[in-house]
C-alpha positions as CSV (number, residue, x, y, z in Angstrom):
1,X,-34.1,-46.9,25.6
2,X,-35.0,-44.1,23.5
3,X,-38.7,-42.6,23.7
4,X,-39.5,-41.8,19.7
5,X,-41.7,-38.9,20.9
6,X,-39.1,-36.9,23.3
7,X,-36.0,-38.7,23.1
8,X,-35.7,-39.6,26.9
9,X,-33.8,-42.0,27.8
10,X,-35.9,-44.9,29.6
11,X,-35.0,-48.3,31.0
12,X,-35.2,-51.4,28.9
13,X,-38.4,-53.0,29.2
14,X,-40.1,-50.0,30.1
15,X,-43.9,-50.1,28.7
16,X,-44.4,-46.2,28.6
17,X,-42.2,-43.1,28.4
18,X,-41.3,-41.6,31.9
19,X,-41.0,-38.2,30.6
20,X,-43.7,-38.2,28.5
21,X,-46.0,-41.4,28.7
22,X,-45.5,-42.3,25.1
23,X,-46.2,-46.0,24.3
24,X,-42.7,-47.9,23.9
25,X,-44.1,-51.2,23.5
26,X,-42.6,-52.9,20.8
27,X,-40.4,-49.9,19.5
28,X,-37.3,-51.8,20.5
29,X,-37.7,-54.7,18.1
30,X,-36.1,-54.7,15.0
31,X,-38.4,-54.6,11.8
32,X,-37.2,-57.0,8.7
33,X,-35.3,-55.3,5.9
34,X,-37.1,-54.9,2.9
35,X,-35.7,-56.1,-0.4
36,X,-36.5,-53.3,-2.7
37,X,-37.0,-54.7,-6.2
38,X,-39.5,-52.0,-7.7
39,X,-39.6,-50.5,-11.1
40,X,-36.7,-48.4,-12.3
41,X,-34.0,-48.5,-9.2
42,X,-34.9,-52.2,-9.0
43,X,-33.9,-52.9,-12.3
44,X,-30.3,-54.3,-12.8
45,X,-27.4,-52.4,-14.2
46,X,-27.4,-54.9,-17.3
47,X,-30.4,-52.3,-18.1
48,X,-28.4,-49.6,-18.9
49,X,-26.6,-51.5,-21.7
50,X,-22.8,-50.0,-20.7
51,X,-20.4,-49.7,-23.3
52,X,-17.0,-51.9,-23.2
53,X,-14.7,-49.7,-21.1
54,X,-11.4,-48.2,-22.5
55,X,-8.9,-50.0,-20.7
56,X,-5.2,-49.0,-20.2
57,X,-2.3,-50.9,-18.6
58,X,-1.1,-49.3,-14.9
59,X,2.5,-48.6,-16.9
60,X,0.4,-46.5,-19.5
61,X,1.8,-42.8,-19.9
62,X,-0.9,-40.3,-17.9
63,X,-0.7,-38.1,-21.4
64,X,-1.8,-40.6,-23.6
65,X,-4.7,-41.4,-21.2
66,X,-5.3,-37.9,-21.2
67,X,-5.2,-37.8,-25.0
68,X,-7.4,-40.8,-25.6
69,X,-10.0,-39.7,-23.2
70,X,-10.1,-36.3,-25.2
71,X,-10.1,-38.3,-28.6
72,X,-13.0,-40.4,-27.6
73,X,-15.0,-38.1,-25.6
74,X,-14.6,-40.4,-22.7
75,X,-14.7,-39.4,-18.9
76,X,-12.8,-42.0,-17.4
77,X,-10.5,-45.2,-18.3
78,X,-10.3,-48.0,-16.2
79,X,-6.5,-49.1,-15.2
80,X,-5.8,-53.0,-15.1
81,X,-2.6,-55.1,-14.1
82,X,-2.3,-58.5,-15.7
83,X,-6.1,-57.5,-17.4
84,X,-7.6,-57.5,-13.3
85,X,-8.6,-54.0,-12.6
86,X,-6.6,-52.0,-10.2
87,X,-7.6,-48.1,-10.3
88,X,-9.7,-45.6,-12.5
89,X,-8.3,-42.5,-13.9
90,X,-11.1,-39.9,-14.6
91,X,-11.0,-36.2,-15.7
92,X,-10.9,-35.0,-11.9
93,X,-7.6,-37.1,-11.6
94,X,-6.3,-35.4,-14.8
95,X,-7.3,-32.0,-13.2
96,X,-6.2,-32.5,-9.9
97,X,-3.2,-34.9,-10.6
98,X,-1.7,-34.4,-13.5
99,X,-2.7,-30.7,-14.8
100,X,0.7,-29.4,-16.8
101,X,2.9,-32.5,-15.4
102,X,2.5,-35.3,-17.5
103,X,5.6,-35.8,-18.7
104,X,6.7,-39.5,-17.6
105,X,3.9,-40.1,-15.3
106,X,2.5,-43.3,-15.4
107,X,-1.3,-43.8,-14.6
108,X,-0.1,-46.2,-11.6
109,X,0.8,-42.8,-10.0
110,X,-1.9,-41.0,-10.4
111,X,-4.8,-43.2,-10.9
112,X,-7.5,-43.7,-8.0
113,X,-6.7,-46.8,-7.0
114,X,-8.9,-49.8,-5.7
115,X,-11.9,-48.0,-6.8
116,X,-15.6,-49.2,-5.4
117,X,-16.6,-52.0,-7.9
118,X,-20.2,-53.0,-9.3
119,X,-21.3,-56.1,-10.7
120,X,-23.6,-56.1,-13.8
121,X,-26.7,-57.9,-11.4
122,X,-26.2,-55.1,-9.0
123,X,-29.8,-53.1,-8.9
124,X,-29.3,-49.3,-10.1
125,X,-30.1,-48.5,-6.9
126,X,-27.2,-50.0,-5.5
127,X,-25.1,-47.8,-8.1
128,X,-27.1,-44.5,-7.2
129,X,-26.2,-45.2,-3.6
130,X,-22.5,-45.8,-3.8
131,X,-22.2,-42.9,-5.9
132,X,-24.0,-40.8,-3.4
133,X,-22.3,-42.0,-0.7
134,X,-18.6,-42.1,-2.0
135,X,-19.2,-38.6,-4.4
136,X,-18.4,-40.7,-7.4
137,X,-19.5,-39.9,-11.0
138,X,-18.2,-43.4,-12.5
139,X,-17.8,-46.8,-11.1
140,X,-16.3,-49.8,-12.8
141,X,-18.4,-52.7,-13.6
142,X,-16.2,-56.1,-12.8
143,X,-17.2,-59.9,-13.1
144,X,-16.3,-62.6,-10.6
145,X,-12.6,-62.5,-11.5
146,X,-12.5,-58.5,-11.2
147,X,-12.0,-58.0,-15.2
148,X,-13.4,-54.6,-16.2
149,X,-16.6,-55.0,-18.2
150,X,-17.9,-51.7,-18.2
151,X,-18.5,-48.5,-16.5
152,X,-21.5,-46.9,-15.2
153,X,-21.9,-43.2,-14.8
154,X,-24.3,-41.0,-13.2
155,X,-25.1,-39.8,-16.6
156,X,-25.7,-43.0,-17.4
157,X,-28.6,-43.8,-15.0
158,X,-30.2,-40.3,-15.4
159,X,-30.8,-41.0,-18.9
160,X,-32.2,-44.2,-18.3
161,X,-34.5,-43.1,-15.3
162,X,-35.7,-39.7,-17.7
163,X,-36.5,-42.2,-20.7
164,X,-38.5,-44.6,-18.2
165,X,-40.5,-41.9,-16.7
166,X,-41.5,-40.4,-20.1
């Protein structure tokens, strides 16, 4: 067991650290996880009132998706196959994977497949965590059948938090 003071590796069951004498009693007993339900980050994603997503079929042309994103001033489209979410195509994908090569490329070729998803009853804190860990700016929201119902963006979360903080 590692001493919390000096990081000395002690034998299991020792009451005090053999190196510095710090007490070790009860240091190896795991504490219960805390379920965070506080204000702001504990609120559910439905509080953000996400707009219905722009959805395109996986066989759609990448150039069409880029044009639609530009026309509607959006940063991403959700990609489906048979109505079920199979990917996301973002402005980042357009720049890194498509720039100058849009002729005849389908969304299936350039999308980010099998994206991380959220559910409407997930807490905002879960969305923040997934965005931070994965480096995402947009995460699709799906229902129990993996049908897209919305997209949450970092911008949506920041606006919500700023409005709540006054």
